[in-house]
All heavy atoms as an XYZ file, in Angstrom:
852
protein
N       3.525     19.976      1.624
C       3.377     18.546      1.747
C       2.032     18.196      2.378
O       1.398     17.227      1.988
C       4.518     17.966      2.582
C       4.379     16.471      2.768
S       5.823     15.729      3.457
C       5.145     14.899      4.851
N       1.609     18.983      3.369
C       0.346     18.684      4.034
C      -0.828     18.883      3.083
O      -1.830     18.172      3.177
C       0.187     19.526      5.289
C       1.212     19.148      6.317
C       2.275     19.900      6.738
C       1.319     17.906      7.021
N       3.019     19.199      7.654
C       2.451     17.970      7.846
C       0.560     16.748      7.020
C       2.845     16.925      8.664
C       0.951     15.701      7.835
C       2.072     15.796      8.644
N      -0.707     19.843      2.155
C      -1.762     20.048      1.159
C      -1.866     18.819      0.269
O      -2.963     18.337     -0.022
C      -1.464     21.294      0.312
O      -1.336     22.416      1.186
C      -2.553     21.550     -0.698
N      -0.706     18.307     -0.161
C      -0.684     17.094     -0.983
C      -1.320     15.929     -0.240
O      -2.102     15.167     -0.810
C       0.750     16.748     -1.394
C       0.861     15.448     -2.125
C       0.420     15.346     -3.437
C       1.381     14.330     -1.509
C       0.498     14.157     -4.127
C       1.466     13.127     -2.182
C       1.023     13.037     -3.496
N      -0.993     15.787      1.037
C      -1.558     14.695      1.833
C      -3.075     14.828      1.930
O      -3.797     13.838      1.791
C      -0.924     14.680      3.227
N      -3.553     16.042      2.164
C      -5.000     16.263      2.269
C      -5.698     15.949      0.948
O      -6.754     15.300      0.933
C      -5.281     17.698      2.693
N      -5.114     16.380     -0.159
C      -5.692     16.098     -1.478
C      -5.701     14.598     -1.744
O      -6.681     14.046     -2.248
C      -4.934     16.857     -2.589
C      -5.342     16.383     -3.969
C      -5.171     18.354     -2.447
N      -4.617     13.909     -1.372
C      -4.545     12.457     -1.577
C      -5.617     11.730     -0.763
O      -6.268     10.809     -1.261
C      -3.155     11.942     -1.210
N      -5.810     12.146      0.468
C      -6.814     11.500      1.326
C      -8.220     11.745      0.785
O      -9.036     10.810      0.694
C      -6.688     12.004      2.782
C      -7.883     11.608      3.612
C      -5.404     11.473      3.410
N      -8.514     12.963      0.398
C      -9.845     13.288     -0.129
C     -10.086     12.544     -1.441
O     -11.160     11.967     -1.658
C     -10.002     14.810     -0.316
C     -10.052     15.484      1.061
C     -11.242     15.145     -1.136
C      -9.925     16.982      1.024
N      -9.075     12.519     -2.304
C      -9.204     11.812     -3.577
C      -9.422     10.319     -3.359
O     -10.291      9.710     -3.990
C      -7.949     12.043     -4.443
O      -7.788     13.447     -4.650
C      -8.065     11.348     -5.779
N      -8.653      9.724     -2.471
C      -8.807      8.290     -2.191
C     -10.192      7.988     -1.647
O     -10.823      7.005     -2.048
C      -7.736      7.822     -1.209
N     -10.659      8.822     -0.744
C     -11.979      8.594     -0.163
C     -13.095      8.733     -1.176
O     -14.021      7.921     -1.221
N     -13.003      9.739     -2.044
C     -14.070      9.982     -3.018
C     -14.025      9.001     -4.183
O     -15.050      8.449     -4.585
C     -13.970     11.411     -3.538
N     -12.834      8.760     -4.720
C     -12.728      7.913     -5.900
C     -12.861      6.433     -5.593
O     -13.105      5.633     -6.498
C     -11.414      8.174     -6.636
C     -11.281      9.562     -7.274
C      -9.962      9.686     -8.013
C     -12.447      9.837     -8.218
N     -12.712      6.050     -4.352
C     -12.856      4.632     -3.993
C     -14.253      4.125     -4.306
O     -14.430      2.960     -4.643
C     -12.558      4.430     -2.510
O     -11.220      4.719     -2.239
N     -15.233      5.000     -4.222
C     -16.603      4.578     -4.469
C     -16.916      4.380     -5.947
O     -17.857      3.687     -6.300
C     -17.590      5.575     -3.859
C     -17.603      5.504     -2.357
C     -16.994      6.481     -1.592
C     -18.205      4.439     -1.702
C     -16.994      6.409     -0.211
C     -18.206      4.350     -0.316
C     -17.598      5.348      0.420
O     -17.592      5.268      1.782
N     -16.131      5.004     -6.822
C     -16.390      4.863     -8.259
C     -15.391      3.927     -8.936
O     -15.419      3.766    -10.142
C     -16.387      6.233     -8.966
C     -17.543      7.082     -8.480
C     -15.072      6.946     -8.794
N     -14.528      3.296     -8.161
C     -13.551      2.365     -8.733
C     -14.284      1.156     -9.314
O     -15.326      0.735     -8.815
C     -12.568      1.914     -7.657
N     -13.723      0.604    -10.365
C     -14.327     -0.527    -11.039
C     -14.242     -1.797    -10.197
O     -13.227     -2.057     -9.551
C     -13.627     -0.763    -12.372
O     -14.103     -1.933    -12.991
N     -15.282     -2.583    -10.235
C     -15.259     -3.873     -9.546
C     -14.714     -4.963    -10.459
O     -14.565     -6.109    -10.044
C     -16.663     -4.243     -9.068
O     -17.520     -4.378    -10.194
N     -14.408     -4.604    -11.715
C     -13.837     -5.560    -12.659
C     -12.397     -5.871    -12.261
O     -11.738     -5.066    -11.609
C     -13.872     -4.985    -14.076
C     -15.268     -4.710    -14.579
C     -16.082     -5.989    -14.670
O     -15.610     -6.994    -15.174
N     -17.305     -5.945    -14.166
N     -11.891     -7.042    -12.666
C     -10.511     -7.390    -12.312
C      -9.513     -6.384    -12.891
O      -9.738     -5.845    -13.973
C     -10.306     -8.764    -12.966
C     -11.650     -9.250    -13.356
C     -12.548     -8.062    -13.443
N      -8.442     -6.129    -12.144
C      -7.409     -5.241    -12.669
C      -6.603     -5.997    -13.729
O      -6.900     -7.145    -14.060
C      -6.518     -4.703    -11.545
C      -5.756     -5.794    -10.807
O      -5.641     -6.911    -11.326
O      -5.273     -5.523     -9.708
N      -5.581     -5.358    -14.278
C      -4.803     -5.947    -15.368
C      -4.197     -7.288    -15.029
O      -4.238     -8.231    -15.828
N      -3.631     -7.417    -13.837
C      -3.002     -8.675    -13.441
C      -4.041     -9.779    -13.292
O      -3.863    -10.891    -13.805
C      -2.221     -8.496    -12.138
C      -1.500     -9.739    -11.631
C      -0.485    -10.231    -12.651
C      -0.830     -9.449    -10.306
N      -5.145     -9.482    -12.618
C      -6.203    -10.483    -12.464
C      -6.773    -10.886    -13.819
O      -7.002    -12.068    -14.079
C      -7.334     -9.958    -11.573
C      -6.977     -9.957    -10.109
O      -6.050    -10.686     -9.717
O      -7.638     -9.223     -9.348
N      -7.023     -9.906    -14.671
C      -7.587    -10.200    -15.987
C      -6.642    -11.074    -16.803
O      -7.082    -12.000    -17.489
C      -7.896     -8.899    -16.732
N      -5.349    -10.814    -16.701
C      -4.365    -11.604    -17.446
C      -4.322    -13.042    -16.949
O      -4.281    -13.978    -17.745
C      -2.962    -10.961    -17.330
O      -3.036     -9.641    -17.867
C      -1.921    -11.761    -18.076
N      -4.338    -13.226    -15.640
C      -4.269    -14.592    -15.103
C      -5.559    -15.367    -15.337
O      -5.555    -16.592    -15.279
C      -3.953    -14.592    -13.591
O      -4.987    -13.916    -12.892
C      -2.606    -13.963    -13.315
N      -6.660    -14.674    -15.620
C      -7.936    -15.341    -15.847
C      -8.221    -15.631    -17.322
O      -9.264    -16.191    -17.650
C      -9.081    -14.503    -15.265
C      -9.064    -14.450    -13.769
C     -10.137    -13.547    -13.204
O     -10.958    -12.988    -13.919
N     -10.136    -13.381    -11.886
N      -7.268    -15.284    -18.198
C      -7.474    -15.565    -19.630
C      -7.607    -17.065    -19.838
O      -6.781    -17.839    -19.379
C      -6.309    -15.030    -20.457
C      -6.371    -13.548    -20.635
C      -5.351    -13.078    -21.633
N      -5.367    -11.625    -21.662
C      -4.300    -10.885    -21.851
N      -3.127    -11.448    -22.050
N      -4.395     -9.585    -21.860
N      -8.623    -17.455    -20.558
C      -8.877    -18.867    -20.805
C      -9.920    -19.448    -19.865
O     -10.341    -20.582    -20.024
N     -10.334    -18.686    -18.878
C     -11.344    -19.149    -17.927
C     -12.569    -18.249    -17.998
O     -12.499    -17.117    -18.452
C     -10.804    -19.103    -16.498
S      -9.639    -20.402    -16.108
N     -13.649    -18.770    -17.509
C     -14.833    -17.951    -17.306
C     -15.137    -17.963    -15.811
O     -14.934    -18.968    -15.132
C     -16.053    -18.493    -18.093
O     -16.253    -19.854    -17.737
C     -15.839    -18.385    -19.581
N     -15.592    -16.835    -15.320
C     -15.930    -16.710    -13.908
C     -17.420    -17.003    -13.761
O     -18.250    -16.368    -14.396
C     -15.603    -15.291    -13.378
C     -15.975    -15.177    -11.914
C     -14.143    -14.957    -13.599
N     -17.740    -17.987    -12.939
C     -19.124    -18.405    -12.726
C     -19.445    -18.237    -11.248
O     -18.671    -18.654    -10.385
C     -19.312    -19.886    -13.149
C     -20.739    -20.334    -12.899
C     -18.922    -20.082    -14.595
N     -20.577    -17.601    -10.975
C     -20.985    -17.434     -9.579
C     -21.796    -18.655     -9.154
O     -22.805    -18.997     -9.758
C     -21.794    -16.152     -9.401
C     -21.973    -15.802     -7.953
C     -22.368    -14.348     -7.750
O     -21.925    -13.505     -8.521
O     -23.120    -14.111     -6.800
N     -21.313    -19.306     -8.099
C     -21.956    -20.515     -7.594
C     -22.169    -20.338     -6.098
O     -21.214    -20.226     -5.334
C     -21.085    -21.767     -7.860
C     -21.725    -23.005     -7.266
C     -20.815    -21.935     -9.337
N     -23.405    -20.276     -5.694
C     -23.724    -20.166     -4.273
C     -23.151    -18.915     -3.625
O     -22.712    -18.968     -2.482
N     -23.135    -17.801     -4.333
C     -22.615    -16.551     -3.782
C     -21.110    -16.411     -3.861
O     -20.557    -15.398     -3.482
N     -20.417    -17.427     -4.369
C     -18.963    -17.371     -4.516
C     -18.610    -17.522     -5.995
O     -19.384    -18.078     -6.774
C     -18.301    -18.468     -3.705
N     -17.460    -16.996     -6.366
C     -17.019    -17.095     -7.750
C     -16.143    -18.329     -7.938
O     -15.280    -18.616     -7.109
C     -16.239    -15.847     -8.154
C     -17.087    -14.604     -8.207
C     -16.289    -13.376     -8.602
O     -15.037    -13.427     -8.583
O     -16.915    -12.364     -8.923
N     -16.363    -19.044     -9.026
C     -15.530    -20.179     -9.401
C     -15.011    -19.954    -10.807
O     -15.684    -19.338    -11.638
C     -16.330    -21.488     -9.372
C     -16.683    -21.968     -7.998
C     -17.393    -23.320     -8.030
O     -17.486    -23.939     -9.122
O     -17.854    -23.747     -6.973
N     -13.816    -20.447    -11.069
C     -13.232    -20.343    -12.399
C     -13.415    -21.663    -13.132
O     -13.103    -22.722    -12.598
C     -11.741    -20.011    -12.304
C     -11.403    -18.644    -11.736
C      -9.900    -18.513    -11.539
C     -11.899    -17.544    -12.649
N     -13.907    -21.585    -14.359
C     -14.067    -22.766    -15.197
C     -13.207    -22.583    -16.433
O     -13.194    -21.511    -17.043
C     -15.534    -22.950    -15.603
C     -16.415    -23.301    -14.451
N     -16.989    -24.532    -14.316
C     -16.805    -22.592    -13.359
C     -17.705    -24.569    -13.212
N     -17.611    -23.393    -12.610
N     -12.455    -23.596    -16.805
C     -11.584    -23.526    -17.973
C     -10.140    -23.716    -17.559
O      -9.839    -24.189    -16.463
N      -9.226    -23.345    -18.454
C      -7.787    -23.476    -18.207
C      -7.145    -22.094    -18.158
O      -7.100    -21.388    -19.167
C      -7.129    -24.312    -19.318
C      -7.582    -25.756    -19.338
C      -7.172    -26.504    -18.074
O      -6.055    -26.266    -17.561
O      -7.971    -27.332    -17.597
N      -6.666    -21.719    -16.979
C      -5.975    -20.442    -16.827
C      -5.048    -20.504    -15.619
O      -5.156    -21.398    -14.777
C      -6.972    -19.290    -16.669
S      -8.026    -19.406    -15.214
N      -4.146    -19.553    -15.548
C      -3.182    -19.487    -14.449
C      -3.889    -19.311    -13.105
O      -3.490    -19.880    -12.093
C      -2.188    -18.333    -14.676
C      -1.390    -18.550    -15.954
C      -1.260    -18.156    -13.494
C      -0.570    -17.339    -16.370
N      -4.939    -18.528    -13.089
C      -5.626    -18.191    -11.837
C      -6.208    -19.412    -11.124
O      -6.409    -19.384     -9.916
C      -6.731    -17.169    -12.111
N      -6.440    -20.494    -11.841
C      -7.006    -21.690    -11.196
C      -6.046    -22.305    -10.196
O      -6.462    -22.967     -9.255
C      -7.395    -22.724    -12.240
C      -8.587    -22.235    -13.040
C      -9.377    -23.276    -13.660
N      -9.788    -24.300    -12.721
C     -10.350    -25.414    -13.096
N     -10.544    -25.649    -14.363
N     -10.714    -26.314    -12.213
N      -4.747    -22.091    -10.385
C      -3.774    -22.659     -9.446
C      -3.415    -21.687     -8.321
O      -2.600    -22.015     -7.460
C      -2.507    -23.088    -10.191
O      -1.903    -21.960    -10.790
N      -4.027    -20.522     -8.319
C      -3.732    -19.526     -7.282
C      -4.324    -19.968     -5.948
O      -5.373    -20.613     -5.894
C      -4.302    -18.170     -7.667
N      -3.624    -19.613     -4.885
C      -4.108    -19.903     -3.543
C      -4.509    -18.603     -2.860
O      -4.058    -17.524     -3.236
C      -3.006    -20.588     -2.729
C      -2.613    -21.941     -3.274
C      -1.475    -22.571     -2.484
O      -1.111    -22.044     -1.426
O      -0.965    -23.592     -2.957
N      -5.318    -18.720     -1.846
C      -5.754    -17.542     -1.088
C      -4.552    -16.924     -0.378
O      -3.736    -17.626      0.207
C      -6.812    -17.961     -0.062
C      -7.603    -16.822      0.526
C      -8.559    -16.182     -0.467
O      -9.082    -16.859     -1.349
O      -8.758    -14.959     -0.333
N      -4.444    -15.624     -0.442
C      -3.356    -14.917      0.226
C      -3.561    -14.991      1.731
O      -4.689    -14.988      2.215
C      -3.342    -13.458     -0.241
C      -2.135    -12.698      0.190
N      -2.053    -12.085      1.406
C      -0.958    -12.480     -0.427
C      -0.878    -11.497      1.524
N      -0.196    -11.719      0.421
N      -2.465    -15.039      2.497
C      -2.607    -15.192      3.945
C      -3.240    -13.978      4.616
O      -3.724    -14.067      5.737
C      -1.263    -15.514      4.589
C      -0.218    -14.451      4.436
C       1.128    -14.950      4.967
N       2.186    -14.072      4.568
C       2.815    -13.249      5.395
N       2.509    -13.248      6.663
N       3.753    -12.461      4.949
N      -3.279    -12.842      3.931
C      -3.934    -11.655      4.486
C      -5.305    -11.406      3.860
O      -5.878    -10.331      4.019
C      -3.039    -10.424      4.280
C      -1.688    -10.447      4.992
C      -0.867     -9.219      4.644
C      -1.868    -10.559      6.486
N      -5.827    -12.393      3.154
C      -7.111    -12.229      2.465
C      -8.260    -11.953      3.426
O      -9.246    -11.344      3.045
C      -7.417    -13.465      1.629
N      -8.154    -12.381      4.662
C      -9.214    -12.141      5.638
C      -8.884    -10.997      6.582
O      -9.504    -10.850      7.628
C      -9.486    -13.426      6.433
C     -10.052    -14.512      5.554
O     -10.871    -14.243      4.688
N      -9.596    -15.735      5.743
N      -7.893    -10.187      6.222
C      -7.518     -9.056      7.075
C      -8.597     -7.976      7.005
O      -9.427     -7.972      6.094
C      -6.156     -8.506      6.653
O      -6.241     -7.932      5.374
N      -8.592     -7.050      7.944
C      -9.658     -6.051      8.013
C      -9.809     -5.178      6.763
O     -10.909     -4.746      6.454
C      -9.265     -5.180      9.210
C      -8.392     -6.040     10.037
C      -7.688     -6.960      9.091
N      -8.732     -4.911      6.024
C      -8.823     -4.038      4.855
C      -8.680     -4.794      3.534
O      -8.395     -4.191      2.507
C      -7.757     -2.934      4.935
C      -7.905     -1.958      6.093
C      -6.752     -0.973      6.115
C      -9.221     -1.221      6.016
N      -8.910     -6.089      3.532
C      -8.776     -6.885      2.304
C      -9.830     -6.478      1.276
O     -10.950     -6.094      1.618
C      -8.910     -8.362      2.629
N      -9.466     -6.562      0.009
C     -10.360     -6.251     -1.117
C     -10.903     -4.828     -1.071
O     -12.033     -4.576     -1.492
C     -11.514     -7.259     -1.199
C     -11.047     -8.618     -1.646
O     -10.025     -8.692     -2.361
O     -11.688     -9.609     -1.270
N     -10.126     -3.903     -0.554
C     -10.491     -2.483     -0.538
C     -11.788     -2.226      0.212
O     -12.561     -1.336     -0.127
C     -10.573     -1.921     -1.959
C      -9.375     -2.253     -2.787
C      -9.423     -3.220     -3.777
C      -8.169     -1.620     -2.550
C      -8.306     -3.538     -4.521
C      -7.048     -1.931     -3.293
C      -7.119     -2.885     -4.282
O      -6.016     -3.198     -5.019
N     -12.053     -3.022      1.233
C     -13.245     -2.839      2.061
C     -12.815     -2.884      3.520
O     -11.662     -3.133      3.826
C     -14.278     -3.950      1.817
O     -13.721     -5.198      2.217
C     -14.701     -4.031      0.364
N     -13.739     -2.647      4.399
C     -13.467     -2.802      5.824
C     -14.347     -3.946      6.308
O     -15.571     -3.851      6.290
C     -13.758     -1.513      6.613
C     -12.801     -0.423      6.168
C     -13.637     -1.762      8.109
C     -13.001      0.905      6.829
N     -13.703     -5.032      6.681
C     -14.418     -6.210      7.147
C     -15.372     -6.787      6.109
O     -16.376     -7.383      6.461
N     -15.072     -6.591      4.823
C     -15.927     -7.109      3.759
C     -17.116     -6.229      3.422
O     -17.867     -6.522      2.508
N     -17.300     -5.123      4.136
C     -18.419     -4.213      3.893
C     -18.049     -3.249      2.774
O     -17.257     -2.331      2.966
C     -18.762     -3.453      5.173
C     -19.995     -2.594      5.033
O     -20.466     -2.321      3.938
N     -20.518     -2.153      6.161
N     -18.649     -3.444      1.591
C     -18.311     -2.620      0.430
C     -18.788     -1.183      0.559
O     -18.344     -0.315     -0.184
C     -18.853     -3.267     -0.835
C     -18.128     -4.567     -1.161
C     -18.585     -5.191     -2.453
O     -19.316     -4.532     -3.218
O     -18.210     -6.349     -2.698
N     -19.681     -0.897      1.485
C     -20.143      0.476      1.693
C     -19.060      1.328      2.354
O     -19.153      2.542      2.370
C     -21.418      0.481      2.526
C     -22.596     -0.141      1.799
C     -23.840     -0.205      2.658
O     -23.832      0.345      3.780
O     -24.816     -0.806      2.199
N     -18.044      0.683      2.910
C     -16.966      1.406      3.586
C     -15.697      1.484      2.736
O     -14.608      1.698      3.251
C     -16.665      0.725      4.928
C     -17.838      0.653      5.902
C     -17.449     -0.122      7.143
C     -18.308      2.041      6.265
N     -15.861      1.350      1.420
C     -14.715      1.379      0.516
C     -13.954      2.703      0.622
O     -12.728      2.726      0.604
C     -15.180      1.143     -0.931
O     -15.784     -0.146     -0.990
C     -14.042      1.199     -1.910
N     -14.662      3.813      0.717
C     -14.014      5.125      0.809
C     -13.164      5.244      2.061
O     -12.050      5.775      2.020
N     -13.662      4.731      3.159
C     -12.896      4.775      4.408
C     -11.662      3.888      4.293
O     -10.574      4.249      4.750
C     -13.778      4.371      5.604
C     -14.900      5.402      5.779
C     -12.960      4.239      6.876
C     -15.953      5.011      6.772
N     -11.809      2.745      3.629
C     -10.652      1.868      3.410
C      -9.605      2.584      2.555
O      -8.401      2.472      2.812
C     -11.084      0.569      2.743
N     -10.051      3.344      1.562
C      -9.126      4.124      0.736
C      -8.390      5.166      1.550
O      -7.176      5.342      1.419
N      -9.104      5.864      2.412
C      -8.486      6.881      3.272
C      -7.484      6.227      4.230
O      -6.374      6.730      4.421
C      -9.570      7.663      4.059
C      -8.956      8.511      5.148
C     -10.377      8.529      3.101
N      -7.862      5.090      4.813
C      -6.946      4.393      5.719
C      -5.705      3.904      4.975
O      -4.597      3.926      5.522
C      -7.651      3.233      6.412
C      -8.714      3.617      7.433
C      -9.446      2.385      7.944
C      -8.103      4.390      8.587
N      -5.876      3.457      3.746
C      -4.735      3.020      2.943
C      -3.769      4.155      2.658
O      -2.553      4.007      2.780
N      -4.301      5.319      2.304
C      -3.447      6.483      2.061
C      -2.770      6.908      3.356
O      -1.576      7.227      3.369
C      -4.268      7.652      1.454
C      -3.480      8.944      1.460
C      -4.706      7.304      0.047
N      -3.500      6.897      4.452
C      -2.917      7.270      5.749
C      -1.784      6.313      6.125
O      -0.730      6.744      6.610
C      -3.990      7.287      6.830
N      -1.978      5.026      5.881
C      -0.930      4.041      6.182
C       0.299      4.265      5.302
O       1.435      4.175      5.771
C      -1.462      2.627      5.998
N       0.071      4.580      4.037
C       1.199      4.852      3.132
C       1.969      6.086      3.584
O       3.209      6.089      3.597
C       0.701      5.020      1.700
N       1.262      7.145      3.972
C       1.942      8.355      4.453
C       2.665      8.097      5.768
O       3.751      8.628      6.000
C       0.961      9.526      4.593
C       0.813     10.316      3.331
C      -0.333     10.191      2.568
C       1.813     11.160      2.893
C      -0.473     10.906      1.388
C       1.680     11.883      1.721
C       0.537     11.753      0.963
N       2.093      7.287      6.646
C       2.758      6.960      7.910
C       4.059      6.204      7.646
O       5.090      6.487      8.265
C       1.834      6.139      8.806
N       4.020      5.257      6.711
C       5.236      4.512      6.366
C       6.278      5.442      5.748
O       7.471      5.359      6.076
C       4.895      3.374      5.410
N       5.847      6.333      4.871
C       6.760      7.290      4.259
C       7.375      8.207      5.312
O       8.588      8.456      5.310
C       6.033      8.122      3.206
C       6.850      9.223      2.540
C       8.013      8.630      1.751
C       5.965     10.058      1.637
N       6.561      8.698      6.233
C       7.038      9.581      7.290
C       8.076      8.872      8.163
O       9.126      9.437      8.483
C       5.857     10.063      8.137
C       6.239     11.011      9.228
C       6.588     12.318      8.938
C       6.249     10.606     10.552
C       6.943     13.203      9.942
C       6.602     11.473     11.569
C       6.952     12.779     11.257
N       7.796      7.616      8.520
C       8.742      6.846      9.341
C      10.058      6.625      8.591
O      11.136      6.755      9.171
C       8.125      5.510      9.743
N       9.972      6.330      7.310
C      11.171      6.132      6.503
C      11.993      7.414      6.421
O      13.223      7.393      6.607
C      10.793      5.649      5.103
C      11.947      5.476      4.123
C      12.860      4.346      4.575
C      11.414      5.212      2.731
N      11.336      8.527      6.182
C      12.050      9.800      6.082
C      12.685     10.203      7.409
O      13.792     10.733      7.439
C      11.112     10.901      5.582
C      10.650     10.751      4.135
C       9.651     11.846      3.774
C      11.815     10.749      3.175
N      12.008      9.947      8.516
C      12.596     10.238      9.838
C      13.829      9.393     10.088
O      14.823      9.858     10.631
C      11.581      9.983     10.949
C      10.665     11.170     11.172
C       9.861     10.933     12.395
N      10.678     11.244     13.568
C      10.198     11.686     14.696
N       8.912     11.850     14.821
N      10.984     11.949     15.707
N      13.777      8.119      9.695
C      14.916      7.230      9.868
C      16.097      7.708      9.029
O      17.234      7.740      9.511
C      14.528      5.790      9.470
O      13.417      5.389     10.276
C      15.683      4.834      9.665
N      15.832      8.092      7.801
C      16.905      8.594      6.924
C      17.488      9.878      7.498
O      18.706     10.054      7.555
C      16.377      8.812      5.496
C      16.072      7.464      4.850
C      17.375      9.600      4.657
C      15.333      7.558      3.532
N      16.614     10.783      7.925
C      17.083     12.053      8.479
C      17.924     11.831      9.741
O      18.962     12.455      9.920
C      15.906     12.961      8.805
C      16.353     14.316      9.357
C      15.189     15.196      9.659
N      14.688     15.710      8.385
C      13.546     16.360      8.261
N      12.771     16.544      9.306
N      13.171     16.820      7.108
N      17.501     10.918     10.606
C      18.254     10.622     11.835
C      19.626     10.050     11.482
O      20.630     10.402     12.109
C      17.481      9.654     12.713
N      19.692      9.190     10.483
C      20.973      8.628     10.056
C      21.902      9.693      9.516
O      23.109      9.685      9.778
N      21.360     10.635      8.769
C      22.187     11.727      8.223
C      22.704     12.625      9.332
O      23.842     13.068      9.296
C      21.379     12.541      7.217
C      21.201     11.847      5.907
C      20.518     12.724      4.913
N      20.388     12.037      3.644
C      19.691     12.501      2.646
N      19.043     13.650      2.750
N      19.607     11.827      1.526
N      21.863     12.905     10.330
C      22.297     13.743     11.446
C      23.426     13.061     12.216
O      24.383     13.700     12.622
C      21.130     14.056     12.391
C      20.197     15.096     11.861
C      19.101     15.392     12.865
C      18.137     16.419     12.318
N      17.049     16.683     13.255
N      23.310     11.748     12.429
C      24.352     11.000     13.133
C      25.668     11.054     12.369
O      26.731     11.257     12.951
C      23.937      9.544     13.343
C      22.820      9.406     14.371
O      22.569     10.373     15.119
O      22.210      8.316     14.412
N      25.603     10.883     11.045
C      26.829     10.928     10.230
C      27.431     12.323     10.227
O      28.641     12.487     10.285
C      26.534     10.473      8.806
C      26.429      8.978      8.660
C      26.529      8.575      7.217
N      25.627      9.327      6.369
C      24.552      8.841      5.775
N      24.241      7.578      5.925
N      23.791      9.599      5.022
N      26.582     13.352     10.164
C      27.070     14.734     10.162
C      27.731     15.060     11.494
O      28.799     15.666     11.533
C      25.912     15.718      9.894
O      25.302     15.362      8.658
C      26.396     17.142      9.826
N      27.114     14.631     12.588
C      27.689     14.879     13.912
C      29.004     14.133     14.075
O      29.978     14.673     14.615
C      26.708     14.460     15.001
N      29.071     12.907     13.588
C      30.305     12.126     13.678
C      31.406     12.762     12.844
O      32.560     12.846     13.277
C      30.054     10.683     13.226
N      31.066     13.258     11.651
C      32.054     13.896     10.792
C      32.554     15.195     11.420
O      33.747     15.504     11.366
C      31.464     14.171      9.409
N      31.665     15.950     12.060
C      32.070     17.189     12.727
C      32.985     16.876     13.905
O      33.975     17.574     14.145
C      30.838     17.964     13.191
N      32.668     15.813     14.643
C      33.517     15.400     15.767
C      34.892     14.965     15.285
O      35.908     15.297     15.887
N      34.953     14.218     14.183
C      36.226     13.785     13.613
C      37.047     14.981     13.148
O      38.264     15.031     13.332
C      36.004     12.825     12.442
C      35.451     11.478     12.889
O      35.512     11.183     14.108
O      34.953     10.731     12.014
N      36.385     15.980     12.557
C      37.086     17.171     12.088
C      37.638     17.969     13.264
O      38.748     18.501     13.204
C      36.138     18.032     11.255
N      36.869     18.046     14.356
C      37.325     18.775     15.542
C      38.539     18.084     16.160
O      39.510     18.735     16.566
C      36.205     18.897     16.563
N      38.530     16.764     16.196
C      39.647     16.003     16.734
C      40.875     16.191     15.858
O      41.976     16.428     16.333
C      39.295     14.512     16.891
C      38.233     14.345     17.989
C      40.512     13.690     17.185
C      37.642     12.956     18.056
N      40.672     16.112     14.549
C      41.794     16.285     13.618
C      42.363     17.688     13.711
O      43.586     17.886     13.644
C      41.353     15.973     12.196
N      41.500     18.670     13.909
C      41.951     20.066     14.023
C      42.765     20.281     15.299
O      43.746     21.019     15.301
N      42.370     19.655     16.383
C      43.089     19.834     17.644
C      44.414     19.082     17.621
O      45.360     19.476     18.303
C      42.217     19.365     18.826
O      42.023     17.974     18.775
N      44.544     18.031     16.847
C      45.788     17.292     16.761
C      46.840     18.042     15.957
O      48.017     17.923     16.210
C      45.538     15.914     16.119
C      44.766     14.971     17.027
C      44.441     13.654     16.329
O      44.726     13.492     15.122
O      43.863     12.783     16.987
N      46.411     18.841     14.989
C      47.357     19.584     14.153
C      47.800     20.874     14.822
O      48.771     21.471     14.428
C      46.743     19.895     12.778
O      45.551     20.647     12.950
C      46.486     18.628     12.013
N      47.074     21.314     15.836
C      47.426     22.576     16.488
C      48.554     22.449     17.472
O      49.086     21.553     17.889
C      46.197     23.127     17.210
């Protein structure tokens, strides 16, 4: 598992720099019918498309938004590594919680069996 984690972190860090800056499938679909025009350093949508009614996400200004760190695109690889690390941390916490629940149920079942065994004796 640790080998997989190391490969995932290295891959995320390296491939983050070559990822496309073009919109992904969902963004491209919602922008159909519009053209993206850069105005004063910001992008505006012109035309009729679903994306025109979209609002800014409440985490859009978070430290790792848009696959960067604080908006610095030179740190995309580090953002990728942090994203993979966060995903593994969440997975690890979930697995520990599941394992702890199973141990509690196993211990309770063993205790119930011991009680039942002593009652029949």
